[in-house]
N, C-alpha and C positions, 0 to 999 in steps of 0.2 A: 321351368326350375325342373334342376334337380331334385329328387326323392330323400329327404334327410336321411340319416341315419335315428339309428334310436338309441349311439351314445347322442348326438349330438340336440335330438330335440331336448332328450336329460334333461345336457347340462341350460340348453337356455333356457326352459321350465327351470332351473335352477334360479338362474338369472332374474325371471318373471317375465318369461316376454309368454305375453298373452295368448300368438299363432304358436307354439309349440308345445304350450299345456290344451290346445281347440284341436292338435296335428299325431297326440297325445290318444288322450280321451274318444276324438273320434275311428284310430284307427281303433283300443282294445276294450269301448264299450258292448260292443256288442255279446262279446269274451263276459264280459264281469257278469251282465247282465243272464246269459248263457245259465251260468255255474249258479246264480241265485234261485233268478226258475226252475233250477231244472234241479234243489234240494224241495223244491214246491212249496217257497214261499211267495205271500199273496200279491200282486203286485206291489202292490205300496212295501212288502217289508220285504221286497225286491230292492224294491227303488233305492230305502232307505241303507243296506245291505253294500249295493252302486255308491251310491254321498259318501259310505262311511270309508270305504275301496281307495276311493279315490281320496278323500281327504288325511286316508292312511296315509297317497303316494304323495304328497303337497308333504308332510308332514318325514317323509327321511329318503324325497329325490333326490338331495344333497351324499347322503349316503349312502346309495345304490352303490356296491364296491361292483356289479357285474351289468353293464345298460342290454349285454344281449338275454339273460339271463329278470327282462323283466315282468315278461310274460308269463311265466315259470311263480314269481313273486307280487303280477296282482290276481291270476288264480287261483293263491297259496291266500295268500291275504282275506280273500274271497271267501273263499270255503269257511276262512275263521267265526266270519263275519257271520255268517250264515246260520253259520254251530252256536253261536250269542245269539242271534233273533229268534234260533231254536228253541234253546234253555231257554229263553228267557221266555215263552210263547207253549211251551210246552209242547211244542210240536217233535212230533219223530220218524213218520209216514209222507208222505203225497196222499193230500187230503182231496186234490184235487180244484181244482178252483173255479171249473170252469171257461176256459179262458177261447176258447176255439173261436178262430173269425166267423163269425154271422153270412151267411151265404146270403148274396144279394138277391133283389128281387121280396116278393112276398109270398114266404114259403105257405101252406095249406098247413091247421091245427094241427092236419094228420104225421103229418112232416120235421114240423116239430118237439113236438110226441114221442120219432121215432126216433129224428137226431138225439134231443135230448136222453135217448138209453142207450143208445147207440154209447154217446158220448160218458156216461157215467159206468162205465160195463171196461170201458178202451182206460179210463182213469183208476177207475181201482184196480181193475190188472197191474196198470204202469206199475201202480201204487206197493202193489207188492211183489216190483220187481226188486231186486241188488241195491244200494245206493246208488253207485258205480253207472250200474245199467241205466239207472232214471234219469243220471246229468246227461250223460250221452246222448242218447235218444234226443232228447229235449232241444239237446244244444245241438243235431246238428236237423231238428226241421222250425230250424229256427228259418225266416226269409233271404237272411247272408251269413250261411253257417259257419266256424270258423275252422280258419283250417287246419289243418288234420294234425302242426305243430301246434296250434293253440290248444284243438283240446289236448294233447299229452301232454303236454306243458302243464294244463292247469288239472287236469287227470292222472298225474303224477307214470302212465305205466309211455309203452316206447309208442316211437310217427309209428310200424308197424305192422300194431298189434291190436290199432284203431277198428279197422278194418271185421277184419276175425271177431275183435269182441262186439260190434253190434251187427254183426249174421248174429251175433248168439244170444245178445240179445235180444232182437226181431222178434229169433226161432222163440224166447222160453214165454213173449211177450201176447205172440200168438197165441201157444200150449194154453197160456190161464187167459186167451182171450175166450178159445173150445169150451175147456169147461163154463166157463162163466156163463158163454153162452146156446149151453145143455141143460146146466141148472134151470133159468132164465123159460128153456121152452119146457121143462119138465114141471116148475111150477105154474106156468100157463094151461099143459094140461093134465095136470093132480098127480105125478105120477112123483114116484118118491124114489 
C-alpha cells in the first residue's frame, strides 16, 4: 500500500476515517510532544498540551487551506497551548523535570548522587539558554527526533539554519556548564 499524502489523510480524517487520524497522529505526535516538552512543561502538562493540539486539529481539520502547512499549523497551535499553560501555571523558564532515562542495573549510591548533580547542572544550564535553543536541543535528543523540516516549521526558521543554530546552542550550553562546574568546584574547596 502506497503512503498517503497529507492532503488525502486530512480529507479522510475530516470524513471520520479513524485510520487516517491514526496515521496523522503517528506522523506528527513526536513533533507536538517535543515542542511541549521543549517549553519545560511537566510530562502531565505536555500531555495536556498535546491532547489540546490534536483537539484543535479535529475542530479545524475541514478548514485547513493548505494541507502541506499542517506541520507548521500543529507547531504553532502547540506553541500557543504551551504559552497558555505557562501563563496559567506561572512558569516562565524551564525548571528541569528530571526526566532523563535511568541507567539499567543497580547503580551504587555514589553513582546516583553524581548523576543527580550532573543532571541538575545540565538542566539548570539548559534553562538559562534562550527559549529557541531549549526547544531545539530538547527536540533533537528525542528517541526519534523530528526531521529538520518539522523543526524548521516548529521554530519558524529556515531548514538550512537548524544545524548552525544547534551548534551555537550547544556551544552556549557548554559554556554555561563550564561556569557551573567551576562554581561547584569552588564551593566544594571553599574558594570564592
